[in-house]
TISENU-854708 format. One record per residue: chain; x, y, z of N, C-alpha, C in turn. Coordinates in nm, 2 decimals. Layout:
 mol    nc1    nc2    nc3   cac1   cac2   cac3    cc1    cc2    cc3
   A      X      Y      Z      X      Y      Z      X      Y      Z
...
//
This chain:
 mol    nc1    nc2    nc3   cac1   cac2   cac3    cc1    cc2    cc3
   A  10.35  15.43  24.59  10.40  15.36  24.47  10.29  15.26  24.43
   A  10.27  15.25  24.29  10.18  15.15  24.24  10.25  15.02  24.23
   A  10.23  14.93  24.33  10.29  14.81  24.34  10.21  14.70  24.27
   A  10.29  14.61  24.19  10.22  14.50  24.13  10.18  14.40  24.24
   A  10.06  14.34  24.22  10.01  14.25  24.31  10.05  14.11  24.27
   A  10.13  14.04  24.35  10.20  13.92  24.31  10.14  13.80  24.39
   A  10.11  13.69  24.32  10.08  13.56  24.38  10.20  13.47  24.36
   A  10.23  13.39  24.46  10.33  13.29  24.45  10.27  13.15  24.46
   A  10.31  13.06  24.37  10.27  12.92  24.37  10.38  12.83  24.42
   A  10.35  12.74  24.51  10.46  12.66  24.58  10.41  12.52  24.58
   A  10.50  12.43  24.60  10.47  12.29  24.63  10.54  12.23  24.75
   A  10.65  12.30  24.80  10.73  12.25  24.91  10.75  12.35  25.02
   A  10.88  12.37  25.06  10.91  12.45  25.17  10.92  12.60  25.15
   A  10.94  12.64  25.02  10.92  12.77  24.98  11.03  12.87  25.02
   A  11.16  12.84  25.01  11.26  12.93  25.04  11.27  13.05  24.95
   A  11.24  13.02  24.82  11.23  13.14  24.72  11.11  13.22  24.75
   A  11.00  13.16  24.79  10.88  13.23  24.83  10.91  13.33  24.94
   A  10.98  13.28  25.04  11.02  13.37  25.15  11.11  13.49  25.11
   A  11.20  13.46  25.02  11.29  13.57  24.97  11.20  13.67  24.90
   A  11.11  13.63  24.82  11.02  13.72  24.75  10.93  13.80  24.84
   A  10.88  13.74  24.94  10.79  13.81  25.04  10.87  13.92  25.11
   A  10.99  13.88  25.16  11.07  13.98  25.24  11.12  14.10  25.15
   A  11.16  14.07  25.03  11.20  14.17  24.94  11.09  14.27  24.90
   A  10.97  14.21  24.89  10.85  14.29  24.85  10.81  14.39  24.96
   A  10.86  14.37  25.08  10.82  14.46  25.19  10.90  14.59  25.19
   A  11.01  14.60  25.11  11.08  14.72  25.10  10.99  14.83  25.04
   A  11.00  14.95  25.09  10.92  15.06  25.05  10.94  15.09  24.90
   A  11.06  15.07  24.85  11.08  15.11  24.71  11.07  14.98  24.62
   A  11.02  14.87  24.67  11.00  14.75  24.58  10.88  14.77  24.50
   A  10.88  14.75  24.37  10.76  14.77  24.29  10.66  14.66  24.29
   A  10.68  14.56  24.38  10.57  14.45  24.39  10.55  14.42  24.53
   A  10.44  14.36  24.56  10.41  14.31  24.69  10.33  14.18  24.68
   A  10.36  14.08  24.77  10.30  13.95  24.76  10.17  13.96  24.84
   A  10.06  13.93  24.76   9.92  13.93  24.82   9.86  13.79  24.84
   A   9.92  13.69  24.78   9.86  13.56  24.78   9.96  13.45  24.77
   A   9.95  13.34  24.84  10.03  13.23  24.82   9.94  13.11  24.81
   A   9.96  13.02  24.71   9.88  12.90  24.69   9.97  12.80  24.63
   A   9.91  12.69  24.59   9.99  12.58  24.53   9.91  12.46  24.50
   A   9.97  12.34  24.50   9.89  12.22  24.47   9.89  12.13  24.59
   A   9.95  12.16  24.70   9.96  12.07  24.82   9.91  12.15  24.94
   A   9.79  12.13  24.99   9.74  12.21  25.11   9.82  12.20  25.23
   A   9.91  12.10  25.24   9.99  12.08  25.36  10.14  12.12  25.34
   A  10.17  12.19  25.23  10.31  12.23  25.20  10.36  12.32  25.31
   A  10.48  12.30  25.36  10.54  12.38  25.47  10.54  12.53  25.43
   A  10.55  12.57  25.30  10.56  12.71  25.26  10.43  12.78  25.30
   A  10.32  12.71  25.30  10.19  12.78  25.33  10.19  12.82  25.48
   A  10.25  12.74  25.56  10.25  12.78  25.71  10.34  12.90  25.72
   A  10.45  12.91  25.65  10.53  13.03  25.66  10.46  13.15  25.61
   A  10.39  13.14  25.50  10.31  13.25  25.44  10.21  13.30  25.54
   A  10.14  13.21  25.60  10.03  13.25  25.69  10.09  13.32  25.81
   A  10.21  13.27  25.86  10.27  13.34  25.97  10.32  13.48  25.94
   A  10.35  13.50  25.81  10.39  13.63  25.77  10.27  13.72  25.73
   A  10.15  13.68  25.75  10.04  13.76  25.72   9.99  13.76  25.58
   A  10.04  13.67  25.50  10.00  13.66  25.36   9.88  13.58  25.34
   A   9.78  13.62  25.26   9.66  13.54  25.23   9.70  13.41  25.17
   A   9.65  13.30  25.21   9.68  13.16  25.16   9.56  13.09  25.11
   A   9.56  13.03  24.99   9.46  12.95  24.94   9.51  12.81  24.93
   A   9.45  12.73  25.02   9.49  12.59  25.03   9.41  12.50  24.93
   A   9.47  12.47  24.81   9.41  12.39  24.71   9.48  12.26  24.70
   A   9.40  12.16  24.67   9.46  12.02  24.66   9.43  11.97  24.52
   A   9.54  11.96  24.45   9.53  11.92  24.31   9.48  11.77  24.30
   A   9.52  11.69  24.39   9.48  11.55  24.39   9.33  11.53  24.42
   A   9.27  11.62  24.49   9.13  11.61  24.51   9.05  11.68  24.40
   A   9.09  11.80  24.37   9.02  11.88  24.27   9.03  11.83  24.13
   A   9.15  11.77  24.10   9.18  11.71  23.97   9.16  11.82  23.86
   A   9.07  11.79  23.76   9.06  11.88  23.65   9.00  12.02  23.69
   A   8.93  12.02  23.81   8.88  12.15  23.85   8.98  12.23  23.93
   A   9.10  12.18  23.95   9.20  12.25  24.02   9.24  12.38  23.95
   A   9.26  12.38  23.82   9.31  12.50  23.75   9.21  12.61  23.75
   A   9.08  12.57  23.74   8.98  12.67  23.75   8.97  12.74  23.89
   A   8.98  12.65  23.99   8.98  12.70  24.13   9.10  12.80  24.15
   A   9.21  12.76  24.10   9.33  12.85  24.11   9.31  12.98  24.04
   A   9.26  12.97  23.92   9.23  13.09  23.84   9.13  13.18  23.91
   A   9.03  13.12  23.97   8.93  13.20  24.04   8.99  13.27  24.16
   A   9.08  13.21  24.23   9.15  13.27  24.34   9.24  13.38  24.30
   A   9.31  13.36  24.19   9.40  13.47  24.14   9.32  13.59  24.10
   A   9.21  13.57  24.03   9.12  13.68  23.98   9.06  13.75  24.10
   A   9.02  13.68  24.20   8.95  13.74  24.32   9.05  13.83  24.39
   A   9.18  13.79  24.39   9.28  13.87  24.46   9.34  13.98  24.37
   A   9.29  13.99  24.25   9.33  14.10  24.15   9.48  14.09  24.13
   A   9.53  13.97  24.10   9.67  13.95  24.09   9.72  14.00  23.95
   A   9.84  14.07  23.95   9.90  14.11  23.83  10.00  14.01  23.78
   A  10.08  13.96  23.87  10.19  13.87  23.83  10.19  13.74  23.92
   A  10.22  13.63  23.86  10.23  13.50  23.93  10.38  13.45  23.92
   A  10.43  13.43  24.04  10.57  13.38  24.05  10.57  13.23  24.10
   A  10.63  13.15  24.02  10.64  13.01  24.06  10.77  12.99  24.15
   A  10.75  12.93  24.26  10.87  12.91  24.35  10.87  12.76  24.40
   A  10.92  12.68  24.32  10.92  12.54  24.35  10.78  12.47  24.33
   A  10.71  12.53  24.23  10.58  12.47  24.20  10.60  12.36  24.10
   A  10.56  12.24  24.14  10.60  12.12  24.06  10.49  12.06  23.98
   A  10.42  12.15  23.91  10.31  12.11  23.82  10.34  12.17  23.68
   A  10.31  12.10  23.58  10.31  12.15  23.44  10.18  12.23  23.43
   A  10.19  12.36  23.39  10.07  12.44  23.38  10.01  12.42  23.24
   A   9.87  12.39  23.23   9.81  12.37  23.10   9.83  12.49  23.01
   A   9.83  12.46  22.88   9.86  12.57  22.78   9.75  12.67  22.78
   A   9.62  12.64  22.81   9.52  12.74  22.80   9.53  12.83  22.92
   A   9.57  12.78  23.04   9.59  12.86  23.16   9.71  12.96  23.13
   A   9.82  12.91  23.07   9.93  13.00  23.04   9.89  13.10  22.94
   A   9.81  13.06  22.84   9.76  13.16  22.74   9.69  13.28  22.80
   A   9.60  13.25  22.90   9.52  13.35  22.96   9.61  13.45  23.05
   A   9.73  13.39  23.10   9.82  13.47  23.18   9.95  13.50  23.11
   A   9.94  13.50  22.98  10.07  13.52  22.90  10.14  13.65  22.94
   A  10.27  13.63  22.96  10.35  13.75  23.00  10.34  13.78  23.15
   A  10.26  13.71  23.23  10.24  13.74  23.37  10.27  13.63  23.46
   A  10.34  13.52  23.41  10.39  13.41  23.50  10.54  13.40  23.48
   A  10.61  13.41  23.59  10.75  13.40  23.59  10.79  13.28  23.68
   A  10.91  13.22  23.64  10.96  13.10  23.71  11.11  13.12  23.73
   A  11.16  13.05  23.83  11.31  13.04  23.85  11.35  12.90  23.83
   A  11.46  12.88  23.75  11.50  12.74  23.72  11.65  12.73  23.75
   A  11.69  12.61  23.81  11.83  12.60  23.86  11.93  12.55  23.75
   A  11.93  12.63  23.64  12.04  12.61  23.54  12.05  12.74  23.46
   A  12.15  12.74  23.38  12.17  12.86  23.29  12.10  12.82  23.16
   A  11.96  12.84  23.16  11.89  12.82  23.04  11.94  12.90  22.92
   A  11.94  12.84  22.80  11.86  12.72  22.76  11.93  12.59  22.79
   A  12.04  12.59  22.86  12.10  12.46  22.90  12.02  12.40  23.01
   A  12.00  12.27  22.99  11.94  12.18  23.10  11.81  12.22  23.15
   A  11.71  12.23  23.06  11.57  12.24  23.11  11.53  12.11  23.18
   A  11.42  12.12  23.26  11.37  12.00  23.32  11.44  11.97  23.46
   A  11.44  11.85  23.49  11.49  11.81  23.63  11.63  11.77  23.63
   A  11.68  11.75  23.75  11.82  11.69  23.78  11.93  11.78  23.72
   A  11.91  11.91  23.72  12.00  12.00  23.64  12.14  12.00  23.71
   A  12.15  11.99  23.84  12.28  12.00  23.91  12.37  11.88  23.87
   A  12.31  11.76  23.87  12.38  11.64  23.84  12.42  11.64  23.70
   A  12.34  11.69  23.61  12.37  11.69  23.47  12.49  11.78  23.44
   A  12.49  11.90  23.51  12.60  12.00  23.49  12.73  11.94  23.54
   A  12.72  11.87  23.65  12.85  11.80  23.70  12.89  11.69  23.61
   A  12.80  11.61  23.57  12.84  11.49  23.48  12.90  11.54  23.35
   A  12.85  11.66  23.30  12.90  11.71  23.18  13.04  11.79  23.19
   A  13.08  11.80  23.31  13.21  11.86  23.34  13.21  12.02  23.32
   A  13.09  12.07  23.35  13.08  12.22  23.33  13.15  12.29  23.44
   A  13.21  12.41  23.41  13.28  12.49  23.51  13.18  12.57  23.59
   A  13.06  12.60  23.53  12.97  12.69  23.60  12.83  12.63  23.58
   A  12.75  12.65  23.68  12.60  12.63  23.67  12.54  12.76  23.71
   A  12.42  12.76  23.76  12.35  12.89  23.79  12.20  12.88  23.80
   A  12.14  12.99  23.78  11.99  13.00  23.79  11.94  13.10  23.69
   A  11.82  13.08  23.64  11.76  13.16  23.54  11.61  13.20  23.58
   A  11.58  13.32  23.57  11.44  13.37  23.59  11.39  13.39  23.44
   A  11.27  13.33  23.42  11.22  13.34  23.28  11.07  13.34  23.28
   A  11.01  13.39  23.17  10.87  13.39  23.16  10.82  13.25  23.13
   A  10.70  13.21  23.18  10.65  13.08  23.16  10.57  13.08  23.03
   A  10.59  12.98  22.94  10.52  12.96  22.82  10.47  12.81  22.82
   A  10.39  12.78  22.72  10.34  12.64  22.71  10.45  12.53  22.71
   A  10.56  12.57  22.65  10.68  12.48  22.64  10.76  12.50  22.77
   A  10.79  12.39  22.84  10.86  12.39  22.97  11.00  12.46  22.96
   A  11.02  12.56  23.05  11.15  12.62  23.06  11.20  12.68  22.93
   A  11.11  12.74  22.85  11.15  12.80  22.72  11.12  12.94  22.70
   A  11.06  13.01  22.80  11.01  13.14  22.78  11.13  13.24  22.79
   A  11.10  13.37  22.76  11.20  13.48  22.76  11.28  13.48  22.88
   A  11.41  13.48  22.87  11.50  13.49  22.99  11.50  13.63  23.04
   A  11.47  13.65  23.16  11.47  13.78  23.22  11.59  13.81  23.30
   A  11.66  13.71  23.35  11.78  13.73  23.43  11.85  13.60  23.46
   A  11.98  13.61  23.48  12.06  13.49  23.52  12.17  13.52  23.62
   A  12.21  13.42  23.69  12.33  13.44  23.77  12.41  13.31  23.76
   A  12.55  13.32  23.75  12.63  13.21  23.74  12.68  13.17  23.88
   A  12.70  13.04  23.90  12.76  12.98  24.02  12.87  12.88  23.98
   A  12.99  12.90  24.03  13.10  12.81  24.00  13.07  12.67  24.05
   A  13.11  12.57  23.97  13.11  12.43  24.02  13.25  12.39  24.07
   A  13.25  12.36  24.19  13.38  12.33  24.26  13.43  12.18  24.25
   A  13.56  12.16  24.25  13.60  12.02  24.25  13.54  11.94  24.37
   A  13.49  11.83  24.34  13.43  11.74  24.44  13.28  11.78  24.47
   A  13.23  11.87  24.40  13.09  11.91  24.42  13.00  11.79  24.39
   A  12.90  11.77  24.47  12.79  11.68  24.44  12.66  11.76  24.40
   A  12.56  11.69  24.36  12.44  11.77  24.32  12.39  11.84  24.45
   A  12.40  11.78  24.56  12.35  11.84  24.69  12.43  11.97  24.72
   A  12.56  11.96  24.72  12.64  12.08  24.75  12.63  12.19  24.65
   A  12.62  12.16  24.53  12.60  12.26  24.43  12.46  12.32  24.44
   A  12.36  12.24  24.47  12.23  12.29  24.49  12.22  12.40  24.60
   A  12.30  12.37  24.71  12.30  12.47  24.82  12.34  12.61  24.78
   A  12.45  12.61  24.70  12.50  12.74  24.66  12.41  12.81  24.55
   A  12.36  12.73  24.46  12.27  12.78  24.36  12.15  12.84  24.43
   A  12.10  12.77  24.53  11.98  12.82  24.60  12.01  12.96  24.66
   A  12.13  12.98  24.72  12.16  13.11  24.77  12.16  13.22  24.66
   A  12.21  13.18  24.55  12.21  13.27  24.43  12.07  13.30  24.39
   A  11.98  13.20  24.39  11.84  13.22  24.35  11.77  13.32  24.44
   A  11.80  13.31  24.57  11.74  13.41  24.66  11.78  13.55  24.64
   A  11.90  13.57  24.58  11.94  13.71  24.54  11.88  13.75  24.40
   A  11.88  13.65  24.31  11.83  13.68  24.17  11.68  13.71  24.16
   A  11.61  13.62  24.22  11.46  13.62  24.19  11.39  13.75  24.23
   A  11.42  13.80  24.36  11.35  13.93  24.39  11.39  14.04  24.30
   A  11.52  14.05  24.27  11.57  14.16  24.19  11.51  14.15  24.05
   A  11.50  14.04  23.99  11.45  14.03  23.85  11.30  14.05  23.85
   A  11.23  13.99  23.95  11.09  14.02  23.96  11.06  14.16  23.98
   A  11.13  14.23  24.06  11.12  14.38  24.07  11.13  14.45  23.94
   A  11.24  14.41  23.87  11.26  14.48  23.74  11.14  14.45  23.64
   A  11.09  14.33  23.64  10.98  14.30  23.55  10.86  14.36  23.59
   A  10.83  14.37  23.72  10.71  14.44  23.77  10.71  14.59  23.74
   A  10.83  14.65  23.72  10.84  14.79  23.69  10.82  14.82  23.54
   A  10.83  14.72  23.45  10.82  14.74  23.31  10.70  14.82  23.26
   A  10.58  14.78  23.31  10.46  14.85  23.25  10.46  15.00  23.28
   A  10.53  15.05  23.38  10.53  15.19  23.42  10.65  15.26  23.36
   A  10.74  15.20  23.29  10.86  15.26  23.24  10.84  15.31  23.11
   A  10.87  15.44  23.09  10.85  15.51  22.96  10.93  15.45  22.85
   A  11.06  15.41  22.88  11.14  15.35  22.78  11.08  15.22  22.72
   A  11.04  15.14  22.82  10.98  15.01  22.77  10.85  15.03  22.70
   A  10.77  15.13  22.74  10.64  15.16  22.67  10.67  15.21  22.53
   A  10.77  15.29  22.52  10.81  15.34  22.38  10.85  15.22  22.29
   A  10.92  15.13  22.34  10.96  15.01  22.26  10.84  14.93  22.21
   A  10.74  14.92  22.30  10.61  14.85  22.26  10.54  14.92  22.15
   A  10.53  15.05  22.17  10.46  15.14  22.07  10.53  15.13  21.94
   A  10.66  15.14  21.94  10.74  15.14  21.82  10.72  15.01  21.74
   A  10.72  14.90  21.82  10.71  14.77  21.75  10.57  14.76  21.68
   A  10.47  14.82  21.75  10.33  14.82  21.69  10.32  14.91  21.57
   A  10.38  15.03  21.59  10.36  15.13  21.48  10.43  15.09  21.35
   A  10.54  15.02  21.37  10.62  14.98  21.25  10.56  14.86  21.17
   A  10.45  14.82  21.22  10.37  14.72  21.14  10.30  14.78  21.02
   A  10.29  14.91  21.02  10.22  14.98  20.91  10.32  15.03  20.81
   A  10.27  15.06  20.69  10.36  15.10  20.58  10.41  15.24  20.59
   A  10.54  15.25  20.55  10.60  15.38  20.54  10.60  15.46  20.67
   A  10.63  15.39  20.78  10.64  15.45  20.91  10.78  15.49  20.95
   A  10.80  15.61  21.00  10.93  15.65  21.05  10.92  15.73  21.18
   A  11.03  15.75  21.24  11.03  15.83  21.36  11.04  15.98  21.33
   A  10.97  16.06  21.42  10.97  16.20  21.40  10.93  16.26  21.54
   A  11.00  16.36  21.58  10.97  16.42  21.71  10.87  16.53  21.70
   A  10.80  16.56  21.81  10.71  16.66  21.82  10.73  16.74  21.95
   A  10.79  16.86  21.93  10.83  16.94  22.05  10.91  16.86  22.15
   A  11.01  16.78  22.09  11.10  16.70  22.17  11.05  16.57  22.22
   A  10.92  16.54  22.19  10.86  16.41  22.22  10.88  16.31  22.11
   A  10.90  16.18  22.14  10.91  16.08  22.03  10.78  16.07  21.96
   A  10.78  16.05  21.83  10.66  16.04  21.75  10.68  15.94  21.64
   A  10.57  15.91  21.57  10.58  15.82  21.45  10.50  15.89  21.34
   A  10.56  15.89  21.22  10.50  15.96  21.11  10.49  15.86  20.99
   A  10.39  15.89  20.90  10.37  15.81  20.78  10.39  15.89  20.66
   A  10.45  15.83  20.55  10.47  15.90  20.43  10.61  15.92  20.40
   A  10.64  15.98  20.28  10.78  16.01  20.24  10.84  16.10  20.34
   A  10.98  16.10  20.34  11.05  16.18  20.44  11.02  16.32  20.44
   A  11.00  16.38  20.33  10.97  16.53  20.32  10.83  16.56  20.36
   A  10.73  16.47  20.33  10.59  16.50  20.36  10.53  16.42  20.47
   A  10.61  16.35  20.55  10.56  16.26  20.65  10.48  16.33  20.75
   A  10.36  16.27  20.79  10.27  16.34  20.88  10.27  16.25  21.01
   A  10.27  16.32  21.13  10.26  16.25  21.25  10.13  16.18  21.27
   A  10.13  16.06  21.32  10.00  15.99  21.35  10.00  15.94  21.50
   A  10.12  15.95  21.57  10.12  15.91  21.71  10.24  15.98  21.78
   A  10.22  16.02  21.90  10.32  16.09  21.98  10.32  16.03  22.12
   A  10.44  16.00  22.18  10.45  15.96  22.31  10.47  16.07  22.41
   A  10.38  16.10  22.49  10.39  16.22  22.59  10.42  16.16  22.73
   A  10.54  16.18  22.77  10.59  16.13  22.90  10.57  16.23  23.00
   A  10.45  16.22  23.07  10.41  16.31  23.18  10.43  16.46  23.14
   A  10.37  16.49  23.03  10.37  16.63  22.97  10.30  16.73  23.07
   A  10.37  16.84  23.09  10.31  16.95  23.16  10.24  16.91  23.29
   A  10.31  16.83  23.36  10.26  16.79  23.50  10.15  16.68  23.50
   A  10.12  16.62  23.38  10.03  16.51  23.38  10.09  16.39  23.43
   A  10.01  16.30  23.49  10.06  16.17  23.55  10.09  16.06  23.44
   A  10.03  16.08  23.33  10.03  15.97  23.23  10.16  15.97  23.14
   A  10.20  15.85  23.11  10.29  15.83  23.00  10.19  15.79  22.89
   A  10.15  15.89  22.81  10.04  15.88  22.72  10.08  15.86  22.57
   A  10.00  15.78  22.50  10.01  15.78  22.36   9.90  15.87  22.30
   A   9.94  15.97  22.22   9.85  16.06  22.16   9.82  16.01  22.02
   A   9.69  15.99  21.99   9.65  15.95  21.86   9.54  16.04  21.81
   A   9.51  16.03  21.68   9.40  16.12  21.62   9.26  16.06  21.64
   A   9.17  16.13  21.70   9.03  16.09  21.72   8.95  16.17  21.61
   A   8.82  16.13  21.60   8.74  16.19  21.50   8.70  16.33  21.53
   A   8.70  16.37  21.66   8.67  16.50  21.69   8.64  16.52  21.84
   A   8.61  16.64  21.89   8.59  16.66  22.03   8.48  16.58  22.10
   A   8.37  16.55  22.02   8.26  16.48  22.08   8.31  16.33  22.11
   A   8.38  16.27  22.02   8.43  16.13  22.05   8.52  16.14  22.17
   A   8.61  16.23  22.17   8.71  16.24  22.27   8.65  16.26  22.41
   A   8.55  16.35  22.42   8.48  16.38  22.54   8.41  16.26  22.59
   A   8.34  16.19  22.50   8.27  16.07  22.53   8.36  15.96  22.59
   A   8.47  15.94  22.52   8.56  15.83  22.57   8.62  15.87  22.71
   A   8.66  15.99  22.72   8.72  16.04  22.85   8.62  16.03  22.96
   A   8.50  16.07  22.94   8.40  16.06  23.04   8.37  15.91  23.08
   A   8.36  15.83  22.98   8.32  15.69  23.00   8.44  15.61  23.06
   A   8.56  15.64  23.02   8.68  15.56  23.07   8.79  15.65  23.11
   A   8.78  15.72  23.21   8.88  15.82  23.25   9.01  15.75  23.30
   A   9.01  15.62  23.33   9.13  15.55  23.36   9.22  15.52  23.24
   A   9.16  15.52  23.12   9.23  15.49  23.00   9.25  15.61  22.91
   A   9.15  15.70  22.90   9.16  15.81  22.81   9.18  15.94  22.89
   A   9.24  16.04  22.82   9.25  16.17  22.88   9.27  16.28  22.77
   A   9.24  16.40  22.81   9.25  16.52  22.72   9.39  16.58  22.74
   A   9.49  16.56  22.65   9.62  16.60  22.67   9.64  16.76  22.65
   A   9.71  16.82  22.75   9.72  16.96  22.75   9.79  17.01  22.62
   A   9.74  17.11  22.56   9.79  17.17  22.43   9.77  17.09  22.31
   A   9.76  16.96  22.32   9.74  16.87  22.21   9.59  16.84  22.18
   A   9.52  16.84  22.29   9.38  16.80  22.28   9.30  16.89  22.19
   A   9.34  17.02  22.19   9.27  17.12  22.10   9.29  17.09  21.96
   A   9.40  17.02  21.92   9.43  16.99  21.78   9.38  16.85  21.74
   A   9.29  16.79  21.83   9.23  16.66  21.79   9.31  16.54  21.84
   A   9.41  16.56  21.92   9.48  16.44  21.97   9.42  16.39  22.10
   A   9.39  16.26  22.10   9.34  16.19  22.22   9.45  16.12  22.29
   A   9.45  16.13  22.42   9.55  16.06  22.50   9.51  15.93  22.56
   A   9.59  15.82  22.54   9.57  15.69  22.60   9.68  15.67  22.71
   A   9.63  15.65  22.83   9.73  15.63  22.94   9.79  15.49  22.93
   A   9.92  15.48  22.91   9.99  15.36  22.89  10.07  15.31  23.01
   A  10.09  15.40  23.11  10.17  15.35  23.23  10.07  15.29  23.33
   A  10.00  15.18  23.28   9.91  15.11  23.36   9.95  14.96  23.35
   A   9.91  14.88  23.44   9.94  14.74  23.44   9.84  14.66  23.36
   A   9.73  14.72  23.32   9.62  14.65  23.25   9.61  14.70  23.11
   A   9.71  14.75  23.05   9.70  14.80  22.91   9.66  14.68  22.81
   A   9.56  14.71  22.73   9.52  14.62  22.62   9.60  14.66  22.50
   A   9.71  14.59  22.47   9.79  14.63  22.36   9.73  14.61  22.22
   A   9.63  14.52  22.21   9.55  14.51  22.09   9.47  14.64  22.07
   A   9.42  14.69  22.17   9.35  14.82  22.16   9.44  14.93  22.12
   A   9.56  14.93  22.17   9.66  15.03  22.14   9.69  15.02  21.99
   A   9.71  14.89  21.94   9.74  14.87  21.80   9.62  14.92  21.71
   A   9.50  14.90  21.76   9.38  14.94  21.68   9.38  15.10  21.67
   A   9.41  15.16  21.78   9.42  15.31  21.77   9.53  15.36  21.68
   A   9.65  15.29  21.69   9.76  15.33  21.60   9.72  15.31  21.45
   A   9.65  15.20  21.42   9.61  15.18  21.28   9.51  15.29  21.24
   A   9.42  15.32  21.32   9.32  15.42  21.29   9.38  15.55  21.27
   A   9.48  15.59  21.36   9.54  15.72  21.34   9.63  15.72  21.22
   A   9.70  15.61  21.19   9.78  15.59  21.07   9.70  15.62  20.95
   A   9.58  15.56  20.94   9.49  15.58  20.83   9.45  15.72  20.81
   A   9.43  15.79  20.92   9.39  15.93  20.91   9.50  16.02  20.86
   A   9.63  15.98  20.88   9.74  16.06  20.84   9.81  16.02  20.71
   A   9.79  15.89  20.67   9.86  15.83  20.56   9.81  15.90  20.43
   A   9.90  15.91  20.33   9.86  15.96  20.20   9.76  15.86  20.13
   A   9.67  15.90  20.04   9.57  15.82  19.98   9.63  15.70  19.91
   A   9.75  15.71  19.86   9.80  15.59  19.78   9.83  15.47  19.88
   A   9.85  15.50  20.01   9.87  15.39  20.10   9.74  15.34  20.16
   A   9.64  15.43  20.18   9.52  15.38  20.24   9.44  15.31  20.13
   A   9.45  15.35  20.00   9.38  15.27  19.90   9.43  15.13  19.90
   A   9.56  15.11  19.90   9.62  14.97  19.90   9.57  14.90  20.03
   A   9.56  14.97  20.14   9.52  14.90  20.26   9.37  14.86  20.25
   A   9.29  14.95  20.20   9.14  14.92  20.18   9.12  14.80  20.09
   A   9.20  14.79  19.98   9.19  14.68  19.89   9.23  14.55  19.97
   A   9.34  14.56  20.04   9.39  14.44  20.12   9.28  14.40  20.22
   A   9.22  14.49  20.28   9.12  14.46  20.38   8.99  14.40  20.32
   A   8.97  14.42  20.20   8.85  14.37  20.13   8.86  14.22  20.10
   A   8.98  14.17  20.11   9.00  14.03  20.08   8.98  13.94  20.21
//
């Protein structure tokens, strides 16, 4: 199994860290924890991680100060990390760092976001007379506790609950929720359905695009309904191939052969389609450059679009 390489950032004892580590050891889990770090070199969580055989990077934010974030980035890159999971990491991450890791940092928060971002969530929920609290796993963005919600679990607030007693039960729920949601998120880049959604969103940015099948495979066509021409096809492991591939129009066999030879991890010659000038892009990878995918879709769209559409596009591009 192609497992996502996960790093966990901690500041304290790391109970959610431990839950993620142990869940990641299951043979069918789509992620594995390869690195644990944080901002406090003496955090108890780091001792646990080392005992479990996980690589640990002991960084001290108070000593490194502004150089801390670069040191952390260097450590993540050196370990070839795909996803970063925050588990009680008590630092606000700079916007430029988040930008470089956009879509690859997840966090767990002890409330049902968007309710009660920030601190002291248990007491706030009790003071407001809420019947339920809970936990949320979300993507990290530059705005604190505001990224896409990936999963939630509710926890009842009992009569007489204090912030401490509620926290105990929410923490149990967190330990169930976080590994499950992280596993689901780690599987996304390899899932044909999710890949199709991304391609569809990109393809529909161009004029007069509609859906059209090709030998049972989902495709995208440009032009009026009667004369629409295919410019992209999603080939989900066609004819024994390993790729969930996006087929687009290349300029010819020379370009196709050159790309495939130079970057075989990205490009391939699709069976039965390659002879007709279709180039395959492997999309069931964790390192897909979606801007590159969009560029190929636009190029293929231009090759298939009627002149009335490309003329307008050429005029727009000239400004």
